[in-house]
Backbone as numpy.savetxt, mean C-alpha at the origin, in Angstrom:
# Nx Ny Nz CAx CAy CAz Cx Cy Cz
5.66 -43.64 -6.65 4.82 -42.46 -6.65 5.72 -41.21 -6.65
5.43 -40.28 -7.53 6.21 -39.03 -7.60 5.32 -37.87 -7.20
5.96 -36.92 -6.58 5.26 -35.70 -6.16 5.85 -34.54 -6.94
5.01 -33.83 -7.66 5.48 -32.69 -8.44 5.25 -31.41 -7.63
6.32 -30.86 -7.12 6.25 -29.62 -6.36 6.70 -28.46 -7.25
6.19 -27.28 -7.03 6.64 -26.14 -7.84 8.08 -25.77 -7.53
8.70 -25.09 -8.48 10.06 -24.62 -8.26 10.09 -23.65 -7.10
11.18 -23.66 -6.39 11.34 -22.72 -5.29 11.33 -21.29 -5.80
11.84 -21.08 -7.01 11.86 -19.72 -7.55 10.45 -19.20 -7.79
9.52 -20.07 -8.20 8.13 -19.65 -8.39 7.51 -19.23 -7.06
7.77 -20.00 -6.01 7.24 -19.66 -4.69 7.85 -18.36 -4.19
9.14 -18.19 -4.38 9.79 -16.95 -3.95 9.23 -15.75 -4.70
9.01 -15.90 -6.00 8.50 -14.79 -6.81 7.08 -14.42 -6.36
6.25 -15.41 -6.10 4.88 -15.15 -5.65 4.89 -14.46 -4.29
5.74 -14.92 -3.39 5.84 -14.29 -2.08 6.31 -12.85 -2.18
7.24 -12.59 -3.06 7.74 -11.23 -3.25 6.65 -10.33 -3.82
5.86 -10.85 -4.76 4.77 -10.06 -5.33 3.73 -9.72 -4.27
3.39 -10.68 -3.41 2.44 -10.41 -2.33 3.01 -9.40 -1.34
4.29 -9.50 -1.04 4.92 -8.58 -0.09 4.91 -7.15 -0.64
5.20 -7.00 -1.92 5.19 -5.66 -2.54 3.78 -5.10 -2.55
2.82 -5.92 -2.93 1.42 -5.46 -2.96 0.95 -5.08 -1.56
1.33 -5.84 -0.56 0.93 -5.54 0.82 1.53 -4.22 1.27
2.76 -3.95 0.93 3.40 -2.69 1.32 2.73 -1.51 0.65
2.38 -1.65 -0.63 1.72 -0.56 -1.35 0.35 -0.27 -0.75
-0.42 -1.33 -0.48 -1.75 -1.15 0.12 -1.63 -0.57 1.52
-0.68 -1.05 2.31 -0.50 -0.53 3.66 -0.09 0.94 3.63
0.77 1.32 2.70 1.17 2.72 2.58 -0.03 3.59 2.22
-0.87 3.11 1.31 -2.07 3.86 0.93 -2.98 4.07 2.13
-3.26 3.02 2.87 -4.18 3.11 4.01 -3.62 4.02 5.10
-2.35 3.86 5.44 -1.75 4.67 6.50 -1.71 6.14 6.08
-1.38 6.42 4.83 -1.34 7.80 4.37 -2.73 8.42 4.36
-3.72 7.67 3.90 -5.09 8.18 3.89 -5.56 8.49 5.31
-5.26 7.61 6.24 -5.64 7.86 7.63 -4.91 9.07 8.20
-3.63 9.18 7.91 -2.86 10.32 8.41 -3.35 11.64 7.87
-3.61 11.69 6.57 -4.12 12.93 5.98 -5.52 13.22 6.50
-6.34 12.18 6.64 -7.69 12.37 7.16 -7.69 12.91 8.58
-6.82 12.41 9.42 -6.74 12.91 10.80 -6.22 14.33 10.82
-5.20 14.61 10.01 -4.63 15.96 10.00 -5.63 16.98 9.45
-6.45 16.57 8.49 -7.42 17.49 7.89 -8.71 17.55 8.69
-8.95 16.56 9.52 -10.21 16.50 10.26 -10.06 16.95 11.70
-10.02 15.99 12.63 -10.01 16.33 14.05 -8.80 17.16 14.47
-7.65 16.90 13.89 -6.46 17.66 14.28 -6.49 19.07 13.72
-7.25 19.28 12.63 -7.42 20.59 12.00 -6.09 21.27 11.68
-5.14 20.47 11.20 -3.84 21.03 10.80 -3.97 21.73 9.45
-4.69 21.13 8.54 -4.96 21.73 7.23 -6.28 21.19 6.71
-6.76 21.75 5.64 -8.04 21.33 5.09 -7.81 20.56 3.79
-8.40 19.39 3.70 -8.30 18.58 2.50 -9.64 17.89 2.28
-10.06 17.86 1.02 -11.29 17.15 0.70 -11.01 15.65 0.66
-12.07 14.89 0.50 -11.91 13.43 0.41 -11.01 13.07 -0.76
-11.21 13.69 -1.91 -10.43 13.34 -3.09 -9.00 13.81 -2.98
-8.76 14.92 -2.31 -7.38 15.35 -2.06 -6.66 14.36 -1.15
-7.40 13.84 -0.17 -6.83 12.82 0.72 -6.49 11.55 -0.06
-7.39 11.11 -0.93 -7.15 9.91 -1.73 -5.99 10.12 -2.71
-5.89 11.32 -3.26 -4.78 11.62 -4.18 -3.45 11.57 -3.45
-3.39 12.14 -2.27 -2.14 12.10 -1.49 -1.78 10.67 -1.13
-2.77 9.87 -0.76 -2.51 8.48 -0.43 -2.05 7.70 -1.66
-2.65 7.97 -2.81 -2.25 7.31 -4.04 -0.83 7.66 -4.46
-0.46 8.92 -4.30 0.91 9.33 -4.62 1.91 8.67 -3.69
1.57 8.57 -2.41 2.47 7.90 -1.48 2.60 6.42 -1.80
1.50 5.78 -2.17 1.54 4.36 -2.52 2.35 4.13 -3.79
2.19 5.02 -4.76 2.98 4.91 -6.00 4.46 5.12 -5.70
4.76 6.05 -4.81 6.15 6.27 -4.42 6.75 5.05 -3.72
5.96 4.37 -2.90 6.48 3.19 -2.22 6.68 2.04 -3.19
5.93 2.02 -4.28 6.10 0.98 -5.29 7.43 1.15 -6.02
7.80 2.39 -6.24 9.06 2.68 -6.94 10.21 2.43 -5.98
């Protein structure tokens, strides 16, 4: 009986892709929360919902690079 297991390189590549995606999503969420808190209850500056999402998207794109 033979067992066909995937190459270790395939597993490593998949893990790396998930790790990168997780970091990008985490950066987006943390940035959105930070901008939302600063623009809302902390009243440091004023930002609309879409300005908050744009800032979070730029930070996530920056973390991808």
